[in-house]
N, CA, C and O atoms as CSV, one atom per row, in Angstrom:
chain,resi,resn,atom,element,x,y,z
A,1,MET,N,N,105.125,90.901,100.189
A,1,MET,CA,C,104.672,89.890,100.899
A,1,MET,C,C,103.349,89.364,99.964
A,1,MET,O,O,102.622,90.292,99.608
A,2,ARG,N,N,103.112,88.587,99.707
A,2,ARG,CA,C,101.473,88.212,98.895
A,2,ARG,C,C,100.757,87.418,100.440
A,2,ARG,O,O,101.343,86.912,101.397
A,3,TYR,N,N,99.051,87.612,100.114
A,3,TYR,CA,C,98.250,87.355,100.731
A,3,TYR,C,C,97.171,86.277,100.333
A,3,TYR,O,O,96.498,86.675,99.382
A,4,GLU,N,N,96.908,85.365,100.664
A,4,GLU,CA,C,95.844,84.626,100.023
A,4,GLU,C,C,94.770,83.988,101.254
A,4,GLU,O,O,95.037,83.450,102.329
A,5,LEU,N,N,93.733,84.234,100.736
A,5,LEU,CA,C,92.411,83.766,101.478
A,5,LEU,C,C,93.215,82.180,101.884
A,5,LEU,O,O,93.908,81.635,101.025
A,6,ALA,N,N,93.021,81.523,103.320
A,6,ALA,CA,C,93.421,79.980,103.331
A,6,ALA,C,C,91.939,79.396,103.795
A,6,ALA,O,O,91.702,79.211,104.989
A,7,PRO,N,N,90.937,79.115,102.737
A,7,PRO,CA,C,89.640,77.830,103.271
A,7,PRO,C,C,89.944,77.088,104.079
A,7,PRO,O,O,89.309,76.930,105.122
A,8,GLU,N,N,90.932,76.502,103.784
A,8,GLU,CA,C,90.869,74.725,104.414
A,8,GLU,C,C,91.390,75.504,106.285
A,8,GLU,O,O,90.908,75.075,107.333
A,9,LEU,N,N,92.328,76.544,106.209
A,9,LEU,CA,C,92.625,76.985,107.474
A,9,LEU,C,C,91.833,77.552,108.224
A,9,LEU,O,O,92.039,77.630,109.435
A,10,GLN,N,N,90.515,78.176,107.484
A,10,GLN,CA,C,89.459,78.823,107.793
A,10,GLN,C,C,88.691,77.995,108.661
A,10,GLN,O,O,88.356,78.238,109.821
A,11,LEU,N,N,88.378,76.672,107.749
A,11,LEU,CA,C,87.455,75.834,108.188
A,11,LEU,C,C,88.033,75.185,109.602
A,11,LEU,O,O,87.277,75.070,110.566
A,12,LYS,N,N,89.757,74.669,109.679
A,12,LYS,CA,C,89.825,74.100,111.047
A,12,LYS,C,C,90.338,74.894,111.975
A,12,LYS,O,O,90.855,74.429,112.992
A,13,ALA,N,N,90.236,76.476,111.678
A,13,ALA,CA,C,90.345,77.574,112.794
A,13,ALA,C,C,88.710,77.677,113.446
A,13,ALA,O,O,88.526,77.828,114.654
A,14,GLU,N,N,87.817,77.591,112.660
A,14,GLU,CA,C,86.507,77.651,113.189
A,14,GLU,C,C,86.047,76.251,113.901
A,14,GLU,O,O,85.419,76.317,114.958
A,15,GLU,N,N,86.432,74.700,113.188
A,15,GLU,CA,C,86.084,73.798,113.950
A,15,GLU,C,C,86.711,73.832,115.551
A,15,GLU,O,O,86.169,73.356,116.549
A,16,ILE,N,N,88.120,74.597,115.468
A,16,ILE,CA,C,88.642,74.456,116.652
A,16,ILE,C,C,88.258,75.706,118.048
A,16,ILE,O,O,88.316,75.667,119.277
A,17,SER,N,N,87.961,76.481,117.272
A,17,SER,CA,C,87.269,77.566,117.836
A,17,SER,C,C,86.258,77.302,118.744
A,17,SER,O,O,86.264,77.591,119.941
A,18,ARG,N,N,85.151,76.583,117.946
A,18,ARG,CA,C,83.727,76.031,118.190
A,18,ARG,C,C,83.745,74.809,119.343
A,18,ARG,O,O,82.745,74.612,120.033
A,19,ILE,N,N,84.957,74.010,119.494
A,19,ILE,CA,C,85.544,73.362,120.611
A,19,ILE,C,C,85.992,73.695,121.593
A,19,ILE,O,O,85.739,73.378,122.755
A,20,LEU,N,N,86.970,74.630,120.987
A,20,LEU,CA,C,87.941,75.457,122.634
A,20,LEU,C,C,87.668,76.689,123.040
A,20,LEU,O,O,88.025,77.144,124.126
A,21,PHE,N,N,86.915,77.389,122.047
A,21,PHE,CA,C,86.818,78.957,122.122
A,21,PHE,C,C,85.618,79.383,121.799
A,21,PHE,O,O,85.546,80.226,120.905
A,22,PRO,N,N,84.496,78.943,122.392
A,22,PRO,CA,C,83.589,79.803,122.167
A,22,PRO,C,C,82.976,81.256,122.149
A,22,PRO,O,O,81.864,81.720,121.896
A,23,HIS,N,N,84.171,81.755,122.522
A,23,HIS,CA,C,84.014,83.130,122.726
A,23,HIS,C,C,83.995,84.090,121.221
A,23,HIS,O,O,83.399,85.146,121.011
A,24,ILE,N,N,85.010,83.171,120.164
A,24,ILE,CA,C,85.658,83.690,119.112
A,24,ILE,C,C,84.200,83.815,118.000
A,24,ILE,O,O,83.500,82.823,117.799
A,25,LYS,N,N,83.942,84.977,117.443
A,25,LYS,CA,C,82.824,85.307,116.996
A,25,LYS,C,C,83.252,84.736,115.402
A,25,LYS,O,O,83.946,85.578,114.832
A,26,LEU,N,N,83.021,83.629,114.651
A,26,LEU,CA,C,83.827,83.113,113.514
A,26,LEU,C,C,83.194,84.291,112.382
A,26,LEU,O,O,83.815,84.260,111.319
A,27,GLU,N,N,82.502,84.924,112.408
A,27,GLU,CA,C,82.495,85.784,111.279
A,27,GLU,C,C,83.161,86.781,111.339
A,27,GLU,O,O,83.083,87.590,110.413
A,28,ARG,N,N,83.956,87.007,112.369
A,28,ARG,CA,C,84.768,88.517,112.401
A,28,ARG,C,C,86.396,87.919,112.586
A,28,ARG,O,O,87.295,88.532,113.162
A,29,ILE,N,N,86.516,86.565,111.940
A,29,ILE,CA,C,87.966,86.363,111.878
A,29,ILE,C,C,88.291,85.683,110.282
A,29,ILE,O,O,87.387,85.190,109.608
A,30,ASN,N,N,89.607,85.746,109.858
A,30,ASN,CA,C,90.043,85.608,108.654
A,30,ASN,C,C,91.057,84.789,108.452
A,30,ASN,O,O,92.076,85.313,108.904
A,31,CYS,N,N,91.278,83.699,107.965
A,31,CYS,CA,C,92.698,82.727,107.801
A,31,CYS,C,C,93.324,83.027,106.274
A,31,CYS,O,O,92.757,82.741,105.220
A,32,PHE,N,N,94.599,83.655,106.410
A,32,PHE,CA,C,95.310,83.662,105.188
A,32,PHE,C,C,96.600,82.902,105.319
A,32,PHE,O,O,97.200,82.839,106.393
A,33,LYS,N,N,97.001,82.354,104.271
A,33,LYS,CA,C,98.347,82.267,103.700
A,33,LYS,C,C,99.280,83.449,103.176
A,33,LYS,O,O,98.834,84.201,102.310
A,34,SER,N,N,100.555,83.627,103.680
A,34,SER,CA,C,101.504,85.110,102.927
A,34,SER,C,C,102.538,83.935,102.721
A,34,SER,O,O,102.786,82.874,103.293
A,35,TYR,N,N,103.011,84.611,101.656
A,35,TYR,CA,C,103.835,84.269,100.761
A,35,TYR,C,C,105.131,85.098,100.691
A,35,TYR,O,O,104.804,86.278,100.561
A,36,GLY,N,N,106.700,84.935,100.728
A,36,GLY,CA,C,107.535,86.015,100.822
A,36,GLY,C,C,108.042,86.796,101.765
A,36,GLY,O,O,108.499,87.926,101.595
A,37,THR,N,N,107.945,86.055,103.011
A,37,THR,CA,C,108.533,86.308,104.320
A,37,THR,C,C,109.974,86.451,104.482
A,37,THR,O,O,110.711,85.546,104.094
A,38,SER,N,N,110.415,87.446,104.990
A,38,SER,CA,C,111.581,87.504,105.503
A,38,SER,C,C,111.956,87.475,106.664
A,38,SER,O,O,113.105,87.739,107.015
A,39,SER,N,N,111.019,87.143,107.421
A,39,SER,CA,C,111.092,86.694,109.009
A,39,SER,C,C,111.839,85.521,108.572
A,39,SER,O,O,111.921,85.038,107.443
A,40,GLU,N,N,112.639,84.961,110.230
A,40,GLU,CA,C,113.504,83.897,110.298
A,40,GLU,C,C,112.796,83.287,110.901
A,40,GLU,O,O,112.203,82.508,110.155
A,41,ARG,N,N,112.542,83.207,111.766
A,41,ARG,CA,C,111.831,82.027,112.924
A,41,ARG,C,C,110.161,82.212,113.078
A,41,ARG,O,O,109.708,81.474,113.953
A,42,THR,N,N,109.159,83.051,112.403
A,42,THR,CA,C,108.011,83.257,112.632
A,42,THR,C,C,107.254,82.377,111.799
A,42,THR,O,O,107.497,82.281,110.596
A,43,ILE,N,N,106.318,81.705,112.386
A,43,ILE,CA,C,105.163,80.625,111.570
A,43,ILE,C,C,104.004,80.963,111.188
A,43,ILE,O,O,103.501,80.731,110.088
A,44,ALA,N,N,103.319,81.786,112.504
A,44,ALA,CA,C,102.199,82.752,112.179
A,44,ALA,C,C,101.947,83.954,112.968
A,44,ALA,O,O,102.686,84.316,113.884
A,45,ARG,N,N,100.893,84.565,112.598
A,45,ARG,CA,C,100.699,85.685,113.244
A,45,ARG,C,C,99.353,86.237,113.532
A,45,ARG,O,O,98.672,86.509,112.544
A,46,CYS,N,N,98.862,86.446,114.665
A,46,CYS,CA,C,97.666,87.331,114.738
A,46,CYS,C,C,97.644,88.543,114.545
A,46,CYS,O,O,98.654,89.139,114.919
A,47,HIS,N,N,96.843,89.139,114.087
A,47,HIS,CA,C,96.610,90.482,113.570
A,47,HIS,C,C,95.017,91.030,114.233
A,47,HIS,O,O,94.068,90.247,114.219
A,48,ALA,N,N,94.914,92.035,114.632
A,48,ALA,CA,C,93.473,92.774,114.885
A,48,ALA,C,C,93.258,94.250,114.800
A,48,ALA,O,O,94.023,95.181,115.053
A,49,LEU,N,N,92.313,94.232,114.479
A,49,LEU,CA,C,91.729,95.686,114.355
A,49,LEU,C,C,91.439,96.442,115.597
A,49,LEU,O,O,90.386,96.313,116.221
A,50,GLY,N,N,92.495,97.310,115.968
A,50,GLY,CA,C,92.658,97.696,117.425
A,50,GLY,C,C,91.268,98.564,117.603
A,50,GLY,O,O,90.552,98.906,116.662
A,51,LYS,N,N,91.020,98.860,119.020
A,51,LYS,CA,C,90.019,100.357,119.136
A,51,LYS,C,C,89.854,101.229,118.268
A,51,LYS,O,O,88.912,101.391,117.491
A,52,LEU,N,N,90.803,101.807,118.406
A,52,LEU,CA,C,90.971,103.017,117.950
A,52,LEU,C,C,90.302,103.001,116.259
A,52,LEU,O,O,89.439,103.796,115.888
A,53,MET,N,N,90.950,101.857,115.327
A,53,MET,CA,C,90.723,101.730,113.793
A,53,MET,C,C,89.358,101.498,113.933
A,53,MET,O,O,88.556,101.862,113.073
A,54,GLN,N,N,88.920,100.715,115.310
A,54,GLN,CA,C,87.273,100.245,115.307
A,54,GLN,C,C,86.765,101.343,115.081
A,54,GLN,O,O,86.289,101.571,113.969
A,55,LYS,N,N,86.748,102.258,116.058
A,55,LYS,CA,C,85.894,103.644,116.017
A,55,LYS,C,C,86.229,104.172,114.746
A,55,LYS,O,O,85.203,104.384,114.099
A,56,ALA,N,N,87.235,104.459,114.153
A,56,ALA,CA,C,87.166,105.379,112.856
A,56,ALA,C,C,86.378,104.602,111.868
A,56,ALA,O,O,85.357,105.007,111.312
A,57,LEU,N,N,86.884,103.576,111.720
A,57,LEU,CA,C,86.032,103.151,110.741
A,57,LEU,C,C,84.178,102.320,111.359
A,57,LEU,O,O,83.552,101.410,110.816
A,58,ASP,N,N,83.851,103.060,112.525
A,58,ASP,CA,C,82.852,102.373,113.179
A,58,ASP,C,C,82.501,101.124,113.086
A,58,ASP,O,O,81.337,100.885,112.763
A,59,THR,N,N,83.150,100.353,113.269
A,59,THR,CA,C,82.992,98.683,113.043
A,59,THR,C,C,83.305,98.532,114.550
A,59,THR,O,O,83.576,99.393,115.387
A,60,ASN,N,N,83.133,96.526,114.703
A,60,ASN,CA,C,84.052,96.047,116.068
A,60,ASN,C,C,85.050,95.108,115.418
A,60,ASN,O,O,85.387,94.941,114.246
A,61,ALA,N,N,85.382,94.599,116.467
A,61,ALA,CA,C,86.690,93.895,116.613
A,61,ALA,C,C,86.853,93.097,115.159
A,61,ALA,O,O,85.815,93.067,114.498
A,62,PHE,N,N,87.890,92.516,114.637
A,62,PHE,CA,C,88.130,91.437,113.495
A,62,PHE,C,C,89.588,91.206,113.832
A,62,PHE,O,O,90.378,92.138,113.986
A,63,TYR,N,N,89.940,89.823,113.949
A,63,TYR,CA,C,90.944,89.377,113.900
A,63,TYR,C,C,91.220,88.537,112.522
A,63,TYR,O,O,90.413,87.742,112.040
A,64,ALA,N,N,92.592,88.876,111.937
A,64,ALA,CA,C,93.190,88.047,110.799
A,64,ALA,C,C,94.167,87.121,111.160
A,64,ALA,O,O,95.072,87.683,111.777
A,65,LEU,N,N,94.329,86.010,111.029
A,65,LEU,CA,C,95.461,84.781,111.632
A,65,LEU,C,C,96.101,84.482,110.184
A,65,LEU,O,O,95.450,83.923,109.301
A,66,GLU,N,N,97.764,85.006,109.977
A,66,GLU,CA,C,98.273,84.876,108.988
A,66,GLU,C,C,99.442,83.281,109.072
A,66,GLU,O,O,100.275,83.125,109.965
A,67,PHE,N,N,99.315,82.757,108.471
A,67,PHE,CA,C,100.381,81.536,108.559
A,67,PHE,C,C,100.923,81.497,107.571
A,67,PHE,O,O,100.288,81.352,106.527
A,68,LEU,N,N,102.461,81.631,107.591
A,68,LEU,CA,C,103.310,81.798,106.726
A,68,LEU,C,C,103.913,80.336,106.076
A,68,LEU,O,O,104.498,79.382,106.588
A,69,SER,N,N,103.396,80.706,104.451
A,69,SER,CA,C,103.595,78.894,103.905
A,69,SER,C,C,104.804,78.839,104.020
A,69,SER,O,O,105.003,77.660,104.313
A,70,GLU,N,N,106.372,79.668,103.958
A,70,GLU,CA,C,107.287,78.913,103.842
A,70,GLU,C,C,107.616,78.266,105.157
A,70,GLU,O,O,108.618,77.551,105.152
A,71,ARG,N,N,106.983,78.384,106.228
A,71,ARG,CA,C,107.422,77.537,107.236
A,71,ARG,C,C,106.240,76.568,107.695
A,71,ARG,O,O,106.307,75.341,107.772
A,72,PHE,N,N,105.051,77.450,108.008
A,72,PHE,CA,C,104.076,76.676,108.460
A,72,PHE,C,C,103.568,75.388,107.677
A,72,PHE,O,O,103.046,74.453,108.284
A,73,ASP,N,N,103.760,75.386,106.203
A,73,ASP,CA,C,103.468,74.257,105.403
A,73,ASP,C,C,104.222,72.942,105.444
A,73,ASP,O,O,103.783,71.840,105.112
A,74,LYS,N,N,105.479,73.249,105.925
A,74,LYS,CA,C,106.522,71.962,106.283
A,74,LYS,C,C,106.167,71.342,107.464
A,74,LYS,O,O,106.523,70.177,107.639
A,75,LEU,N,N,105.510,71.938,108.325
A,75,LEU,CA,C,104.698,71.082,109.926
A,75,LEU,C,C,104.197,70.143,109.286
A,75,LEU,O,O,103.839,70.099,108.109
A,76,GLY,N,N,104.165,69.099,110.375
A,76,GLY,CA,C,102.667,68.099,110.151
A,76,GLY,C,C,101.705,68.604,110.534
A,76,GLY,O,O,101.693,69.774,110.914
A,77,GLU,N,N,100.685,67.850,110.526
A,77,GLU,CA,C,98.965,67.859,110.760
A,77,GLU,C,C,99.013,68.574,112.194
A,77,GLU,O,O,98.556,69.684,112.466
A,78,GLU,N,N,99.814,67.490,113.231
A,78,GLU,CA,C,99.555,67.847,114.634
A,78,GLU,C,C,100.612,69.219,114.765
A,78,GLU,O,O,100.390,69.837,115.806
A,79,GLU,N,N,101.319,69.601,114.222
A,79,GLU,CA,C,102.021,70.867,114.588
A,79,GLU,C,C,101.152,72.264,114.109
A,79,GLU,O,O,101.037,73.362,114.655
A,80,GLN,N,N,100.661,71.776,112.986
A,80,GLN,CA,C,99.875,73.010,111.942
A,80,GLN,C,C,98.746,73.463,113.420
A,80,GLN,O,O,98.713,74.475,114.120
A,81,ILE,N,N,97.895,72.139,113.439
A,81,ILE,CA,C,96.685,72.406,114.795
A,81,ILE,C,C,97.265,73.218,115.851
A,81,ILE,O,O,96.547,74.114,116.296
A,82,LYS,N,N,98.647,73.048,116.425
A,82,LYS,CA,C,98.807,73.605,117.555
A,82,LYS,C,C,99.057,74.759,117.308
A,82,LYS,O,O,98.671,75.600,118.120
A,83,VAL,N,N,99.906,75.261,115.907
A,83,VAL,CA,C,100.022,76.576,115.591
A,83,VAL,C,C,98.502,77.124,115.514
A,83,VAL,O,O,98.291,78.059,116.286
A,84,ILE,N,N,97.595,76.784,114.861
A,84,ILE,CA,C,96.184,77.236,115.186
A,84,ILE,C,C,95.626,77.346,116.403
A,84,ILE,O,O,94.787,78.237,116.527
A,85,ILE,N,N,95.855,76.715,117.277
A,85,ILE,CA,C,95.501,76.792,118.245
A,85,ILE,C,C,96.204,78.101,119.242
A,85,ILE,O,O,95.668,78.843,120.065
A,86,HIS,N,N,97.512,78.013,118.799
A,86,HIS,CA,C,98.159,79.184,119.480
A,86,HIS,C,C,97.866,80.437,119.124
A,86,HIS,O,O,97.622,81.288,119.979
A,87,GLU,N,N,97.855,80.682,117.906
A,87,GLU,CA,C,97.055,81.823,117.761
A,87,GLU,C,C,95.527,82.169,117.864
A,87,GLU,O,O,95.201,83.354,117.939
A,88,LEU,N,N,94.633,81.234,117.871
A,88,LEU,CA,C,93.338,81.668,118.294
A,88,LEU,C,C,93.581,81.827,119.930
A,88,LEU,O,O,92.551,81.921,120.598
A,89,MET,N,N,94.628,81.858,120.514
A,89,MET,CA,C,94.418,81.515,122.327
A,89,MET,C,C,94.919,83.213,122.558
A,89,MET,O,O,94.789,83.837,123.611
A,90,HIS,N,N,95.538,83.759,121.222
A,90,HIS,CA,C,96.024,85.371,121.547
A,90,HIS,C,C,94.497,85.882,121.592
A,90,HIS,O,O,94.370,86.719,122.486
A,91,ILE,N,N,93.529,85.677,121.027
A,91,ILE,CA,C,92.192,86.573,121.108
A,91,ILE,C,C,91.386,86.239,122.492
A,91,ILE,O,O,90.848,85.188,122.838
A,92,PRO,N,N,91.463,87.195,123.001
A,92,PRO,CA,C,91.009,87.319,124.239
A,92,PRO,C,C,89.455,87.127,124.535
A,92,PRO,O,O,88.873,87.605,123.561
A,93,LYS,N,N,88.619,86.686,125.359
A,93,LYS,CA,C,87.894,86.215,125.474
A,93,LYS,C,C,86.713,87.737,125.382
A,93,LYS,O,O,85.526,87.558,125.109
A,94,THR,N,N,87.251,89.083,125.640
A,94,THR,CA,C,86.148,90.081,125.658
A,94,THR,C,C,85.862,90.347,123.715
A,94,THR,O,O,84.992,90.979,123.116
A,95,PHE,N,N,87.070,89.513,123.217
A,95,PHE,CA,C,86.994,89.760,121.578
A,95,PHE,C,C,86.553,91.156,121.349
A,95,PHE,O,O,85.405,91.469,121.034
A,96,GLY,N,N,87.849,92.226,121.584
A,96,GLY,CA,C,87.574,93.816,121.809
A,96,GLY,C,C,88.486,94.336,120.775
A,96,GLY,O,O,88.338,95.462,120.300
A,97,GLY,N,N,89.785,93.225,120.285
A,97,GLY,CA,C,90.539,93.998,119.403
A,97,GLY,C,C,92.161,93.646,119.993
A,97,GLY,O,O,93.191,93.899,119.369
A,98,GLY,N,N,92.101,93.167,121.001
A,98,GLY,CA,C,93.292,93.549,121.937
A,98,GLY,C,C,93.664,92.003,122.233
A,98,GLY,O,O,92.771,91.167,122.093
A,99,PHE,N,N,95.074,91.563,122.675
A,99,PHE,CA,C,95.710,90.658,122.445
A,99,PHE,C,C,95.940,89.661,123.728
A,99,PHE,O,O,96.427,90.278,124.675
A,100,LYS,N,N,95.736,88.433,123.959
A,100,LYS,CA,C,96.435,88.013,124.819
A,100,LYS,C,C,97.613,87.673,124.748
A,100,LYS,O,O,97.867,87.031,123.729
A,101,HIS,N,N,99.161,87.994,126.006
A,101,HIS,CA,C,100.181,87.637,125.346
A,101,HIS,C,C,101.185,86.441,125.717
A,101,HIS,O,O,100.566,85.651,126.430
A,102,HIS,N,N,102.014,86.170,125.581
A,102,HIS,CA,C,102.650,84.946,125.952
A,102,HIS,C,C,102.936,84.851,126.851
A,102,HIS,O,O,103.830,84.009,126.925
A,103,ASP,N,N,102.577,85.456,128.156
A,103,ASP,CA,C,102.483,85.212,129.609
A,103,ASP,C,C,101.809,83.861,129.802
A,103,ASP,O,O,102.141,82.861,130.439
A,104,PHE,N,N,100.270,84.288,128.696
A,104,PHE,CA,C,99.336,83.097,128.604
A,104,PHE,C,C,99.433,81.818,127.618
A,104,PHE,O,O,99.126,80.646,127.839
A,105,VAL,N,N,100.132,82.630,126.078
A,105,VAL,CA,C,99.792,81.595,125.091
A,105,VAL,C,C,101.350,80.981,124.871
A,105,VAL,O,O,102.252,81.286,124.091
A,106,THR,N,N,101.229,79.969,125.936
A,106,THR,CA,C,102.492,79.125,126.432
A,106,THR,C,C,102.395,77.781,125.497
A,106,THR,O,O,101.403,77.357,124.904
A,107,GLU,N,N,103.768,77.217,125.544
A,107,GLU,CA,C,103.465,75.678,125.069
A,107,GLU,C,C,102.848,75.220,125.425
A,107,GLU,O,O,101.892,74.790,124.780
A,108,LYS,N,N,103.062,74.986,126.973
A,108,LYS,CA,C,102.477,74.442,127.961
A,108,LYS,C,C,100.761,74.349,127.682
A,108,LYS,O,O,100.119,73.300,127.629
A,109,ASN,N,N,100.343,75.420,127.558
A,109,ASN,CA,C,98.556,76.005,127.692
A,109,ASN,C,C,98.205,75.316,126.401
A,109,ASN,O,O,97.210,74.593,126.359
A,110,VAL,N,N,99.103,75.533,125.161
A,110,VAL,CA,C,98.835,74.900,123.679
A,110,VAL,C,C,98.405,73.191,123.773
A,110,VAL,O,O,97.437,72.490,123.478
A,111,ASN,N,N,99.771,73.021,124.375
A,111,ASN,CA,C,99.542,71.300,124.566
A,111,ASN,C,C,98.423,71.052,125.024
A,111,ASN,O,O,97.733,70.224,124.428
A,112,LEU,N,N,97.850,71.785,126.377
A,112,LEU,CA,C,96.617,71.091,127.320
A,112,LEU,C,C,95.364,71.725,125.962
A,112,LEU,O,O,94.552,70.896,125.550
A,113,HIS,N,N,95.329,72.914,125.483
A,113,HIS,CA,C,94.323,72.919,124.899
A,113,HIS,C,C,94.252,71.761,123.428
A,113,HIS,O,O,93.175,71.425,122.934
A,114,TYR,N,N,95.492,71.319,122.949
A,114,TYR,CA,C,95.789,70.272,122.111
A,114,TYR,C,C,95.030,69.138,122.430
A,114,TYR,O,O,94.194,68.570,121.726
A,115,LYS,N,N,95.517,68.786,123.901
A,115,LYS,CA,C,94.494,67.300,124.564
A,115,LYS,C,C,93.211,67.507,124.456
A,115,LYS,O,O,92.497,66.720,123.835
A,116,THR,N,N,92.675,68.755,125.133
A,116,THR,CA,C,90.985,68.794,124.719
A,116,THR,C,C,90.590,68.686,123.703
A,116,THR,O,O,89.473,68.169,123.682
A,117,TYR,N,N,91.109,69.017,122.499
A,117,TYR,CA,C,90.729,69.433,121.280
A,117,TYR,C,C,90.586,67.991,120.580
A,117,TYR,O,O,89.652,67.635,119.862
A,118,LYS,N,N,91.899,67.119,121.006
A,118,LYS,CA,C,92.077,65.647,120.338
A,118,LYS,C,C,90.490,65.008,120.868
A,118,LYS,O,O,89.536,64.665,120.169
A,119,LYS,N,N,90.618,65.007,122.150
A,119,LYS,CA,C,89.479,64.006,123.228
A,119,LYS,C,C,88.101,64.836,122.405
A,119,LYS,O,O,87.340,63.947,122.025
A,120,GLN,N,N,87.726,65.784,122.141
A,120,GLN,CA,C,86.227,66.132,122.162
A,120,GLN,C,C,86.428,65.604,120.312
A,120,GLN,O,O,85.326,65.246,119.896
A,121,ILE,N,N,87.351,65.514,119.393
A,121,ILE,CA,C,87.299,65.198,118.349
A,121,ILE,C,C,87.038,63.667,118.545
A,121,ILE,O,O,86.132,63.124,117.912
A,122,LYS,N,N,87.764,63.023,119.346
A,122,LYS,CA,C,87.853,61.329,119.391
A,122,LYS,C,C,86.377,61.059,119.901
A,122,LYS,O,O,85.808,60.017,119.575
A,123,ASN,N,N,85.722,62.064,120.753
A,123,ASN,CA,C,84.403,61.776,121.086
A,123,ASN,C,C,83.112,62.178,120.482
A,123,ASN,O,O,81.991,62.110,120.985
A,124,GLY,N,N,83.480,62.623,119.271
A,124,GLY,CA,C,82.606,63.372,118.425
A,124,GLY,C,C,81.832,64.514,119.188
A,124,GLY,O,O,80.654,64.593,118.839
A,125,LYS,N,N,82.157,65.253,119.978
A,125,LYS,CA,C,81.707,66.578,120.085
A,125,LYS,C,C,82.083,67.557,119.977
A,125,LYS,O,O,82.712,68.259,120.769
A,126,PHE,N,N,81.593,67.812,118.529
A,126,PHE,CA,C,81.853,69.142,118.044
A,126,PHE,C,C,81.063,69.896,116.862
A,126,PHE,O,O,81.382,71.040,116.537
């Protein structure tokens, strides 16, 4: 696997976070594109620096959003935004290094957030 910072996805994730997820500390997330996956169905992943590693490194939580280029790049703009929303939804309001699981991060909830995001963009509220 090869990883590269993805500044265009970083900007989009930050915009989405400002609108939908104000608890996300923008300076504590990074977006990456990955290349060379052997995964068959995964489009993106959210990685966290867990509590033990935070203590070991004497630092706070950090999240990395990984977008698997082989699949993500083939999606249209709407689906890409929904994938970004999906990954951001995994970050809990405590921003402590944990995850919200797929009982909360559902297609229905992603679609609701997407509608809110589009409405806010249309109204210029970001």
